[in-house]
N, C-alpha and C positions, 0 to 999 in steps of 0.2 A: 410623346415628348415628356421627359421627366423634369421635375422642378429643380433647376440648378441654383436657386436662391437659398437653399438650405446650407447652413454653415458647415455641417459635418461633411457634406459631399464636396464642398469647395476645399476644405482642409484635406480630405482624402485624395482628391485629384492633384492638389498642388504640394502636399506634404512630402512626397517622395522625390520631388524634383530638386536636385541639388545645384544644377547650373542655371544661370539666369536665362539663357536662350530657351531652354525647355520650359522654364517657369513662365516666361512671358508669352510664349506660344500657347501654352495651355490657358493662361489667364485670358487672353483674347478670345479663345474658343468659348470659355465660360461666359465671358461678357456677351459674345454673339448670341449664345443660347438664351441668356437672360433678357437681352434686348428683344429677341424674337418673341419670347413669351409675353413680355410686357406690351409690345405692339399688338399682338393678337388679342390680348385682353382689352385693349383700348378700342379696337374696331368693333363694329356691329357683328353679331354672331348669327345673323339670319343666313340661311343656306344660300340664297341668291347673292347676297352681298359678299359672302366668303368666296364663292365660286367665280364671280365675274368682276369683282373689284379688289378684294383683299389679296387673293392668291396672285393675280397678275402684278400687283404692286410689289409684293414681297419675294416673288420667285427670282431665280438667278439672273434673268434678263430684265427684271422690273426696275423701275426708277429708284426703288428703295432696297436694292440688293446689297449695296455696300454698307458696311458698318458705320463708316464716318457720316454718310448721308442720313442713316437712321438716327444716329446720335444728334445730329443737327436738328432734325425734325422733332425729336423728343425734347430738346432744349427749347425750341421755338414754341412748343405746345405746353411748356411748363411741367413736363414729366420728369425732368432732371434739373438739378440745381446747376448753376454755372460751375461751381467747384467740382461736382461729380463729372460733368461733361469734360472739363479740362483734364481731370485725372484719367478718365477713360480714353481720351484722345492721346494722352501721353503714354498710356500702356501700349497703344497701337504703334506709336512712334518708336518706343523702346523695343518692341518686338521686331519691327522692321530693321532698326539699326543693328540689333544683335544678330538677326538672320543674315544681314548683308556683310557683317564683319567676319573676317577669317579667324579672328582671335577668339579663344574661349575665355570669356571673362568670368571673374568671381564676383560675388555680391559686394565684396570689400574693395574691388579695384576702383581707383579714383575716377577713371573715365565713366564708369557706370554710376558709382555713388553720387557723383556731382550731378548727374542727370536726375537721379532719384529725389534729390532735394527739392525739385520743382513740384513734386506731388504734394498737394495741399493736405491730403489725408495722411500722408507720412509725416508731414510737419506737425500735425495735430498729435500724433502718437509720440513722435520724437525718437530718433535713433542716434544715440551719442557716437561720436567717432572716437574709438578707443586708441590710445597710444600703442604703437607697434614697435617692438624692439628692432634693432638693426639685424638684418638678415645675416650679415657676416659675423656678428657677435655670437649668437646662439641660434642656430638654424631650427632647433626643435622648439624653442620658446617662440620664435618668429612664426613658425607654422601653426602653433597652437593659438596664438593671438589672432592670426588671420582667420583661422577656422571659427573662432569665437565671434569675430566681427561679421563673418559670413552668416552665421546662425542668427545673430541678433537682427541683421538687416532682413534676412529671409522671413523671420518670424513677424517682424513689423509689416512687411509686405503682405504676408498672409492675412493679417488683420485688416489691412487696407482693402485688399481685394474682397474679402468677406463683407466688409462694411459697404463698399460701393455696390456690390452685386445684390446685397440685401435691399438697397434702394430700388432695384429693378423688380422686386417682389411685391410691389404695391398691388393691393386688391383692385381698387378703382382708380386707375391712373389719370383719367380726365373727368 
Protein backbone atom coordinates (compact mmCIF):
# COMPACT_ATOMS: atom_id res chain seq x y z
CA UNK A 1 0.00 0.00 0.00
CA UNK A 2 1.46 3.37 -1.01
CA UNK A 3 1.29 6.53 1.05
CA UNK A 4 -1.60 8.67 -0.21
CA UNK A 5 -0.88 11.47 2.22
CA UNK A 6 1.82 12.92 -0.02
CA UNK A 7 0.61 16.15 -1.55
CA UNK A 8 2.14 15.54 -4.98
CA UNK A 9 0.28 12.25 -5.37
CA UNK A 10 -3.01 13.84 -4.34
CA UNK A 11 -2.51 16.68 -6.80
CA UNK A 12 -1.59 14.23 -9.54
CA UNK A 13 -4.65 12.06 -8.94
CA UNK A 14 -7.09 14.98 -8.72
CA UNK A 15 -5.39 17.47 -11.01
CA UNK A 16 -6.68 16.05 -14.27
CA UNK A 17 -10.29 15.67 -13.14
CA UNK A 18 -12.32 18.54 -14.55
CA UNK A 19 -15.80 17.46 -13.54
CA UNK A 20 -17.05 17.44 -9.95
CA UNK A 21 -18.41 13.87 -10.08
CA UNK A 22 -15.03 12.36 -10.95
CA UNK A 23 -13.25 14.75 -8.59
CA UNK A 24 -15.31 13.73 -5.55
CA UNK A 25 -15.28 10.04 -6.46
CA UNK A 26 -11.48 10.11 -6.50
CA UNK A 27 -11.36 12.32 -3.40
CA UNK A 28 -13.32 9.75 -1.40
CA UNK A 29 -11.03 6.97 -2.71
CA UNK A 30 -8.01 8.96 -1.51
CA UNK A 31 -9.67 9.56 1.87
CA UNK A 32 -10.47 5.84 2.20
CA UNK A 33 -6.85 4.94 1.54
CA UNK A 34 -5.60 7.53 4.03
CA UNK A 35 -8.05 6.37 6.71
CA UNK A 36 -7.03 2.75 6.17
CA UNK A 37 -3.36 3.64 6.57
CA UNK A 38 -3.97 5.70 9.71
CA UNK A 39 -6.08 3.02 11.37
CA UNK A 40 -3.47 0.37 10.62
CA UNK A 41 -0.77 2.55 12.21
CA UNK A 42 -2.97 3.04 15.27
CA UNK A 43 -3.49 -0.66 15.94
CA UNK A 44 -0.95 -3.03 17.42
CA UNK A 45 1.34 -4.56 14.83
CA UNK A 46 1.91 -7.92 16.46
CA UNK A 47 1.29 -10.77 14.02
CA UNK A 48 -1.40 -12.41 16.16
CA UNK A 49 -3.29 -9.14 16.70
CA UNK A 50 -3.15 -8.28 13.01
CA UNK A 51 -4.38 -11.70 11.88
CA UNK A 52 -7.12 -12.34 14.45
CA UNK A 53 -8.29 -8.88 15.51
CA UNK A 54 -7.35 -6.12 13.09
CA UNK A 55 -7.99 -7.85 9.75
CA UNK A 56 -11.48 -9.08 10.78
CA UNK A 57 -12.37 -5.57 11.96
CA UNK A 58 -11.23 -3.84 8.77
CA UNK A 59 -12.11 -6.35 6.04
CA UNK A 60 -15.17 -5.91 3.80
CA UNK A 61 -17.51 -7.77 6.17
CA UNK A 62 -16.04 -6.32 9.35
CA UNK A 63 -17.75 -3.76 11.56
CA UNK A 64 -15.25 -1.10 10.46
CA UNK A 65 -15.63 -1.72 6.73
CA UNK A 66 -17.61 1.46 5.98
CA UNK A 67 -15.75 4.74 5.69
CA UNK A 68 -18.36 6.65 7.73
CA UNK A 69 -18.00 4.21 10.63
CA UNK A 70 -14.21 4.48 10.48
CA UNK A 71 -14.42 8.27 10.52
CA UNK A 72 -16.72 8.19 13.56
CA UNK A 73 -14.30 5.89 15.39
CA UNK A 74 -11.39 8.17 14.52
CA UNK A 75 -13.31 11.19 15.79
CA UNK A 76 -14.20 9.39 19.03
CA UNK A 77 -10.55 8.39 19.58
CA UNK A 78 -9.33 11.93 18.98
CA UNK A 79 -7.57 10.99 15.76
CA UNK A 80 -9.54 13.61 13.80
CA UNK A 81 -10.68 17.10 14.66
CA UNK A 82 -14.41 17.78 14.52
CA UNK A 83 -13.82 20.13 11.58
CA UNK A 84 -11.88 17.50 9.61
CA UNK A 85 -14.50 14.86 10.41
CA UNK A 86 -17.34 17.10 9.20
CA UNK A 87 -15.50 18.00 6.00
CA UNK A 88 -14.66 14.36 5.23
CA UNK A 89 -18.29 13.36 5.83
CA UNK A 90 -19.38 16.16 3.49
CA UNK A 91 -17.03 14.83 0.79
CA UNK A 92 -18.87 11.50 1.01
CA UNK A 93 -22.26 13.22 0.82
CA UNK A 94 -21.15 15.31 -2.16
CA UNK A 95 -19.86 12.22 -3.96
CA UNK A 96 -23.14 10.39 -3.34
CA UNK A 97 -25.23 13.38 -4.41
CA UNK A 98 -23.22 13.87 -7.60
CA UNK A 99 -23.31 10.15 -8.45
CA UNK A 100 -27.07 10.00 -7.89
CA UNK A 101 -27.70 13.07 -10.04
CA UNK A 102 -28.27 12.74 -13.76
CA UNK A 103 -26.96 16.25 -14.31
CA UNK A 104 -23.29 16.88 -15.04
CA UNK A 105 -22.46 19.76 -12.75
CA UNK A 106 -19.68 22.29 -13.08
CA UNK A 107 -17.74 23.49 -10.05
CA UNK A 108 -19.32 26.91 -10.58
CA UNK A 109 -22.95 25.69 -10.65
CA UNK A 110 -24.91 27.24 -7.81
CA UNK A 111 -26.36 23.89 -6.68
CA UNK A 112 -22.86 22.53 -6.06
CA UNK A 113 -21.16 25.76 -5.00
CA UNK A 114 -23.75 26.37 -2.27
CA UNK A 115 -23.03 22.90 -0.85
CA UNK A 116 -19.28 23.53 -0.97
CA UNK A 117 -19.64 26.57 1.26
CA UNK A 118 -20.36 24.19 4.17
CA UNK A 119 -16.76 22.91 4.01
CA UNK A 120 -14.87 24.51 6.90
CA UNK A 121 -11.54 23.96 5.14
CA UNK A 122 -12.85 25.78 2.07
CA UNK A 123 -14.11 28.66 4.22
CA UNK A 124 -10.59 29.00 5.63
CA UNK A 125 -9.12 29.32 2.14
CA UNK A 126 -11.99 31.37 0.79
CA UNK A 127 -13.29 31.16 -2.75
CA UNK A 128 -14.75 34.38 -4.02
CA UNK A 129 -17.84 34.21 -6.17
CA UNK A 130 -16.95 36.08 -9.33
CA UNK A 131 -19.54 38.13 -11.18
CA UNK A 132 -20.62 36.41 -14.36
CA UNK A 133 -21.76 38.26 -17.45
CA UNK A 134 -25.17 37.57 -18.93
CA UNK A 135 -25.05 34.49 -21.15
CA UNK A 136 -27.25 36.22 -23.74
CA UNK A 137 -24.99 39.29 -23.92
CA UNK A 138 -21.61 37.82 -24.83
CA UNK A 139 -21.54 34.01 -24.82
CA UNK A 140 -17.75 33.91 -25.19
CA UNK A 141 -17.17 36.17 -22.17
CA UNK A 142 -19.76 34.21 -20.18
CA UNK A 143 -18.00 30.93 -20.98
CA UNK A 144 -14.60 32.33 -20.02
CA UNK A 145 -15.90 33.65 -16.70
CA UNK A 146 -17.57 30.33 -15.85
CA UNK A 147 -14.37 28.49 -16.70
CA UNK A 148 -12.37 30.83 -14.46
CA UNK A 149 -14.78 30.26 -11.54
CA UNK A 150 -14.56 26.49 -12.14
CA UNK A 151 -10.75 26.64 -12.02
CA UNK A 152 -10.67 28.75 -8.86
CA UNK A 153 -13.12 26.48 -7.06
CA UNK A 154 -11.33 23.31 -8.17
CA UNK A 155 -7.94 24.72 -7.10
CA UNK A 156 -9.30 25.63 -3.67
CA UNK A 157 -10.80 22.14 -3.34
CA UNK A 158 -7.44 20.59 -4.24
CA UNK A 159 -5.87 22.51 -1.36
CA UNK A 160 -8.67 21.42 1.00
CA UNK A 161 -8.35 17.75 0.10
CA UNK A 162 -4.58 17.88 0.38
CA UNK A 163 -4.78 19.54 3.79
CA UNK A 164 -7.38 17.12 5.16
CA UNK A 165 -5.61 14.03 3.86
CA UNK A 166 -2.32 15.27 5.32
CA UNK A 167 -4.03 15.07 8.74
CA UNK A 168 -4.39 11.35 8.08
CA UNK A 169 -0.60 11.06 7.70
CA UNK A 170 0.08 11.35 11.42
CA UNK A 171 2.94 9.17 12.63
CA UNK A 172 1.56 8.27 16.04
CA UNK A 173 -2.19 8.75 15.89
CA UNK A 174 -3.05 7.60 19.42
